[in-house]
Chimera marker file (.cmm) of the C-alpha trace (Angstrom):
<marker_set name="trace">
<marker id="1" x="10.633" y="-71.459" z="54.500" r="1" g="1" b="0" radius="0.5"/>
<marker id="2" x="13.732" y="-74.657" z="55.586" r="1" g="1" b="0" radius="0.5"/>
<marker id="3" x="14.826" y="-76.500" z="58.784" r="1" g="1" b="0" radius="0.5"/>
<marker id="4" x="17.910" y="-74.338" z="58.691" r="1" g="1" b="0" radius="0.5"/>
<marker id="5" x="15.796" y="-70.771" z="58.458" r="1" g="1" b="0" radius="0.5"/>
<marker id="6" x="14.170" y="-72.261" z="61.853" r="1" g="1" b="0" radius="0.5"/>
<marker id="7" x="17.226" y="-73.311" z="63.557" r="1" g="1" b="0" radius="0.5"/>
<marker id="8" x="18.665" y="-69.825" z="62.913" r="1" g="1" b="0" radius="0.5"/>
<marker id="9" x="15.150" y="-67.980" z="63.983" r="1" g="1" b="0" radius="0.5"/>
<marker id="10" x="15.481" y="-69.754" z="66.819" r="1" g="1" b="0" radius="0.5"/>
<marker id="11" x="19.365" y="-68.942" z="67.825" r="1" g="1" b="0" radius="0.5"/>
<marker id="12" x="18.220" y="-65.095" z="67.382" r="1" g="1" b="0" radius="0.5"/>
<marker id="13" x="15.559" y="-65.363" z="69.290" r="1" g="1" b="0" radius="0.5"/>
<marker id="14" x="17.293" y="-67.570" z="72.211" r="1" g="1" b="0" radius="0.5"/>
<marker id="15" x="20.182" y="-65.249" z="71.813" r="1" g="1" b="0" radius="0.5"/>
<marker id="16" x="18.614" y="-62.462" z="72.153" r="1" g="1" b="0" radius="0.5"/>
<marker id="17" x="16.631" y="-63.529" z="75.131" r="1" g="1" b="0" radius="0.5"/>
<marker id="18" x="20.297" y="-64.288" z="77.024" r="1" g="1" b="0" radius="0.5"/>
<marker id="19" x="21.613" y="-60.697" z="75.734" r="1" g="1" b="0" radius="0.5"/>
<marker id="20" x="18.614" y="-59.052" z="77.410" r="1" g="1" b="0" radius="0.5"/>
<marker id="21" x="18.405" y="-60.984" z="80.577" r="1" g="1" b="0" radius="0.5"/>
<marker id="22" x="22.458" y="-61.093" z="81.214" r="1" g="1" b="0" radius="0.5"/>
<marker id="23" x="22.590" y="-57.913" z="83.087" r="1" g="1" b="0" radius="0.5"/>
<marker id="24" x="19.941" y="-58.961" z="85.725" r="1" g="1" b="0" radius="0.5"/>
<marker id="25" x="21.480" y="-61.907" z="86.094" r="1" g="1" b="0" radius="0.5"/>
<marker id="26" x="25.022" y="-61.097" z="86.554" r="1" g="1" b="0" radius="0.5"/>
<marker id="27" x="24.044" y="-58.317" z="89.070" r="1" g="1" b="0" radius="0.5"/>
<marker id="28" x="21.691" y="-60.499" z="90.733" r="1" g="1" b="0" radius="0.5"/>
<marker id="29" x="24.603" y="-63.490" z="91.243" r="1" g="1" b="0" radius="0.5"/>
<marker id="30" x="27.263" y="-60.928" z="92.180" r="1" g="1" b="0" radius="0.5"/>
<marker id="31" x="25.039" y="-59.340" z="94.863" r="1" g="1" b="0" radius="0.5"/>
<marker id="32" x="24.240" y="-62.782" z="96.081" r="1" g="1" b="0" radius="0.5"/>
<marker id="33" x="28.050" y="-63.861" z="96.272" r="1" g="1" b="0" radius="0.5"/>
<marker id="34" x="28.716" y="-60.948" z="98.059" r="1" g="1" b="0" radius="0.5"/>
<marker id="35" x="26.048" y="-61.679" z="100.884" r="1" g="1" b="0" radius="0.5"/>
<marker id="36" x="27.277" y="-65.632" z="100.868" r="1" g="1" b="0" radius="0.5"/>
<marker id="37" x="30.848" y="-63.796" z="101.829" r="1" g="1" b="0" radius="0.5"/>
<marker id="38" x="29.677" y="-61.867" z="104.654" r="1" g="1" b="0" radius="0.5"/>
<marker id="39" x="27.055" y="-64.294" z="105.737" r="1" g="1" b="0" radius="0.5"/>
<marker id="40" x="29.963" y="-66.727" z="105.982" r="1" g="1" b="0" radius="0.5"/>
<marker id="41" x="32.206" y="-63.874" z="107.173" r="1" g="1" b="0" radius="0.5"/>
<marker id="42" x="30.295" y="-62.794" z="109.586" r="1" g="1" b="0" radius="0.5"/>
<marker id="43" x="28.277" y="-66.517" z="110.494" r="1" g="1" b="0" radius="0.5"/>
<marker id="44" x="25.026" y="-64.979" z="110.330" r="1" g="1" b="0" radius="0.5"/>
<marker id="45" x="22.628" y="-67.497" z="108.881" r="1" g="1" b="0" radius="0.5"/>
<marker id="46" x="20.040" y="-65.522" z="108.051" r="1" g="1" b="0" radius="0.5"/>
<marker id="47" x="17.863" y="-66.717" z="104.840" r="1" g="1" b="0" radius="0.5"/>
<marker id="48" x="15.970" y="-63.681" z="104.208" r="1" g="1" b="0" radius="0.5"/>
<marker id="49" x="19.081" y="-61.555" z="104.108" r="1" g="1" b="0" radius="0.5"/>
<marker id="50" x="19.739" y="-61.603" z="100.751" r="1" g="1" b="0" radius="0.5"/>
<marker id="51" x="16.699" y="-61.180" z="99.090" r="1" g="1" b="0" radius="0.5"/>
<marker id="52" x="16.252" y="-56.725" z="99.695" r="1" g="1" b="0" radius="0.5"/>
<marker id="53" x="20.081" y="-56.674" z="98.043" r="1" g="1" b="0" radius="0.5"/>
<marker id="54" x="19.379" y="-58.690" z="95.326" r="1" g="1" b="0" radius="0.5"/>
<marker id="55" x="15.708" y="-57.287" z="94.980" r="1" g="1" b="0" radius="0.5"/>
<marker id="56" x="17.258" y="-53.356" z="94.849" r="1" g="1" b="0" radius="0.5"/>
<marker id="57" x="20.387" y="-54.823" z="92.574" r="1" g="1" b="0" radius="0.5"/>
<marker id="58" x="18.025" y="-56.275" z="89.796" r="1" g="1" b="0" radius="0.5"/>
<marker id="59" x="15.842" y="-53.203" z="90.009" r="1" g="1" b="0" radius="0.5"/>
<marker id="60" x="18.790" y="-50.483" z="89.455" r="1" g="1" b="0" radius="0.5"/>
<marker id="61" x="20.284" y="-52.963" z="86.405" r="1" g="1" b="0" radius="0.5"/>
<marker id="62" x="16.658" y="-52.188" z="84.969" r="1" g="1" b="0" radius="0.5"/>
<marker id="63" x="16.870" y="-48.391" z="85.710" r="1" g="1" b="0" radius="0.5"/>
<marker id="64" x="20.386" y="-48.867" z="84.385" r="1" g="1" b="0" radius="0.5"/>
<marker id="65" x="20.095" y="-51.582" z="81.184" r="1" g="1" b="0" radius="0.5"/>
<marker id="66" x="16.099" y="-50.731" z="80.711" r="1" g="1" b="0" radius="0.5"/>
<marker id="67" x="16.876" y="-48.394" z="77.535" r="1" g="1" b="0" radius="0.5"/>
<marker id="68" x="19.277" y="-50.507" z="76.387" r="1" g="1" b="0" radius="0.5"/>
<marker id="69" x="17.257" y="-53.991" z="76.420" r="1" g="1" b="0" radius="0.5"/>
<marker id="70" x="14.299" y="-52.822" z="75.122" r="1" g="1" b="0" radius="0.5"/>
<marker id="71" x="16.343" y="-51.472" z="71.986" r="1" g="1" b="0" radius="0.5"/>
<marker id="72" x="17.434" y="-54.452" z="71.572" r="1" g="1" b="0" radius="0.5"/>
<marker id="73" x="14.015" y="-55.938" z="71.507" r="1" g="1" b="0" radius="0.5"/>
<marker id="74" x="12.605" y="-53.730" z="69.328" r="1" g="1" b="0" radius="0.5"/>
<marker id="75" x="15.281" y="-54.269" z="67.080" r="1" g="1" b="0" radius="0.5"/>
<marker id="76" x="14.715" y="-57.882" z="67.148" r="1" g="1" b="0" radius="0.5"/>
<marker id="77" x="10.997" y="-57.691" z="66.601" r="1" g="1" b="0" radius="0.5"/>
<marker id="78" x="12.260" y="-55.189" z="64.230" r="1" g="1" b="0" radius="0.5"/>
<marker id="79" x="13.786" y="-57.399" z="62.105" r="1" g="1" b="0" radius="0.5"/>
<marker id="80" x="11.648" y="-60.331" z="62.531" r="1" g="1" b="0" radius="0.5"/>
<marker id="81" x="8.479" y="-57.995" z="61.279" r="1" g="1" b="0" radius="0.5"/>
<marker id="82" x="10.172" y="-57.121" z="58.433" r="1" g="1" b="0" radius="0.5"/>
<marker id="83" x="11.106" y="-60.236" z="57.030" r="1" g="1" b="0" radius="0.5"/>
<marker id="84" x="7.954" y="-62.134" z="57.172" r="1" g="1" b="0" radius="0.5"/>
<marker id="85" x="7.381" y="-62.016" z="53.396" r="1" g="1" b="0" radius="0.5"/>
<marker id="86" x="10.455" y="-64.095" z="52.788" r="1" g="1" b="0" radius="0.5"/>
<marker id="87" x="9.716" y="-66.114" z="55.361" r="1" g="1" b="0" radius="0.5"/>
<marker id="88" x="6.705" y="-67.091" z="53.736" r="1" g="1" b="0" radius="0.5"/>
<marker id="89" x="8.041" y="-67.046" z="50.471" r="1" g="1" b="0" radius="0.5"/>
<link id1="1" id2="2" r="1" g="1" b="0" radius="0.2"/>
<link id1="2" id2="3" r="1" g="1" b="0" radius="0.2"/>
<link id1="3" id2="4" r="1" g="1" b="0" radius="0.2"/>
<link id1="4" id2="5" r="1" g="1" b="0" radius="0.2"/>
<link id1="5" id2="6" r="1" g="1" b="0" radius="0.2"/>
<link id1="6" id2="7" r="1" g="1" b="0" radius="0.2"/>
<link id1="7" id2="8" r="1" g="1" b="0" radius="0.2"/>
<link id1="8" id2="9" r="1" g="1" b="0" radius="0.2"/>
<link id1="9" id2="10" r="1" g="1" b="0" radius="0.2"/>
<link id1="10" id2="11" r="1" g="1" b="0" radius="0.2"/>
<link id1="11" id2="12" r="1" g="1" b="0" radius="0.2"/>
<link id1="12" id2="13" r="1" g="1" b="0" radius="0.2"/>
<link id1="13" id2="14" r="1" g="1" b="0" radius="0.2"/>
<link id1="14" id2="15" r="1" g="1" b="0" radius="0.2"/>
<link id1="15" id2="16" r="1" g="1" b="0" radius="0.2"/>
<link id1="16" id2="17" r="1" g="1" b="0" radius="0.2"/>
<link id1="17" id2="18" r="1" g="1" b="0" radius="0.2"/>
<link id1="18" id2="19" r="1" g="1" b="0" radius="0.2"/>
<link id1="19" id2="20" r="1" g="1" b="0" radius="0.2"/>
<link id1="20" id2="21" r="1" g="1" b="0" radius="0.2"/>
<link id1="21" id2="22" r="1" g="1" b="0" radius="0.2"/>
<link id1="22" id2="23" r="1" g="1" b="0" radius="0.2"/>
<link id1="23" id2="24" r="1" g="1" b="0" radius="0.2"/>
<link id1="24" id2="25" r="1" g="1" b="0" radius="0.2"/>
<link id1="25" id2="26" r="1" g="1" b="0" radius="0.2"/>
<link id1="26" id2="27" r="1" g="1" b="0" radius="0.2"/>
<link id1="27" id2="28" r="1" g="1" b="0" radius="0.2"/>
<link id1="28" id2="29" r="1" g="1" b="0" radius="0.2"/>
<link id1="29" id2="30" r="1" g="1" b="0" radius="0.2"/>
<link id1="30" id2="31" r="1" g="1" b="0" radius="0.2"/>
<link id1="31" id2="32" r="1" g="1" b="0" radius="0.2"/>
<link id1="32" id2="33" r="1" g="1" b="0" radius="0.2"/>
<link id1="33" id2="34" r="1" g="1" b="0" radius="0.2"/>
<link id1="34" id2="35" r="1" g="1" b="0" radius="0.2"/>
<link id1="35" id2="36" r="1" g="1" b="0" radius="0.2"/>
<link id1="36" id2="37" r="1" g="1" b="0" radius="0.2"/>
<link id1="37" id2="38" r="1" g="1" b="0" radius="0.2"/>
<link id1="38" id2="39" r="1" g="1" b="0" radius="0.2"/>
<link id1="39" id2="40" r="1" g="1" b="0" radius="0.2"/>
<link id1="40" id2="41" r="1" g="1" b="0" radius="0.2"/>
<link id1="41" id2="42" r="1" g="1" b="0" radius="0.2"/>
<link id1="42" id2="43" r="1" g="1" b="0" radius="0.2"/>
<link id1="43" id2="44" r="1" g="1" b="0" radius="0.2"/>
<link id1="44" id2="45" r="1" g="1" b="0" radius="0.2"/>
<link id1="45" id2="46" r="1" g="1" b="0" radius="0.2"/>
<link id1="46" id2="47" r="1" g="1" b="0" radius="0.2"/>
<link id1="47" id2="48" r="1" g="1" b="0" radius="0.2"/>
<link id1="48" id2="49" r="1" g="1" b="0" radius="0.2"/>
<link id1="49" id2="50" r="1" g="1" b="0" radius="0.2"/>
<link id1="50" id2="51" r="1" g="1" b="0" radius="0.2"/>
<link id1="51" id2="52" r="1" g="1" b="0" radius="0.2"/>
<link id1="52" id2="53" r="1" g="1" b="0" radius="0.2"/>
<link id1="53" id2="54" r="1" g="1" b="0" radius="0.2"/>
<link id1="54" id2="55" r="1" g="1" b="0" radius="0.2"/>
<link id1="55" id2="56" r="1" g="1" b="0" radius="0.2"/>
<link id1="56" id2="57" r="1" g="1" b="0" radius="0.2"/>
<link id1="57" id2="58" r="1" g="1" b="0" radius="0.2"/>
<link id1="58" id2="59" r="1" g="1" b="0" radius="0.2"/>
<link id1="59" id2="60" r="1" g="1" b="0" radius="0.2"/>
<link id1="60" id2="61" r="1" g="1" b="0" radius="0.2"/>
<link id1="61" id2="62" r="1" g="1" b="0" radius="0.2"/>
<link id1="62" id2="63" r="1" g="1" b="0" radius="0.2"/>
<link id1="63" id2="64" r="1" g="1" b="0" radius="0.2"/>
<link id1="64" id2="65" r="1" g="1" b="0" radius="0.2"/>
<link id1="65" id2="66" r="1" g="1" b="0" radius="0.2"/>
<link id1="66" id2="67" r="1" g="1" b="0" radius="0.2"/>
<link id1="67" id2="68" r="1" g="1" b="0" radius="0.2"/>
<link id1="68" id2="69" r="1" g="1" b="0" radius="0.2"/>
<link id1="69" id2="70" r="1" g="1" b="0" radius="0.2"/>
<link id1="70" id2="71" r="1" g="1" b="0" radius="0.2"/>
<link id1="71" id2="72" r="1" g="1" b="0" radius="0.2"/>
<link id1="72" id2="73" r="1" g="1" b="0" radius="0.2"/>
<link id1="73" id2="74" r="1" g="1" b="0" radius="0.2"/>
<link id1="74" id2="75" r="1" g="1" b="0" radius="0.2"/>
<link id1="75" id2="76" r="1" g="1" b="0" radius="0.2"/>
<link id1="76" id2="77" r="1" g="1" b="0" radius="0.2"/>
<link id1="77" id2="78" r="1" g="1" b="0" radius="0.2"/>
<link id1="78" id2="79" r="1" g="1" b="0" radius="0.2"/>
<link id1="79" id2="80" r="1" g="1" b="0" radius="0.2"/>
<link id1="80" id2="81" r="1" g="1" b="0" radius="0.2"/>
<link id1="81" id2="82" r="1" g="1" b="0" radius="0.2"/>
<link id1="82" id2="83" r="1" g="1" b="0" radius="0.2"/>
<link id1="83" id2="84" r="1" g="1" b="0" radius="0.2"/>
<link id1="84" id2="85" r="1" g="1" b="0" radius="0.2"/>
<link id1="85" id2="86" r="1" g="1" b="0" radius="0.2"/>
<link id1="86" id2="87" r="1" g="1" b="0" radius="0.2"/>
<link id1="87" id2="88" r="1" g="1" b="0" radius="0.2"/>
<link id1="88" id2="89" r="1" g="1" b="0" radius="0.2"/>
</marker_set>
């Protein structure tokens, strides 16, 4: 196991983590922007107004993208476990 392999393994782990988190973060960001524009136009400055729509959007993202996210994590873990003999040797 050399430094290049460790860097590649870390890069794949970070890329998989970002790919799995992207749908939830993206929808949360989109809902936050829409709510902020709504608050700016109506001049309603209630801080708790953004929480419920964001929570609903993140749960919807989990329901919609959950199987895909789970498949990505299973695939990464499977590849990691299959390659253990090459990592050790």
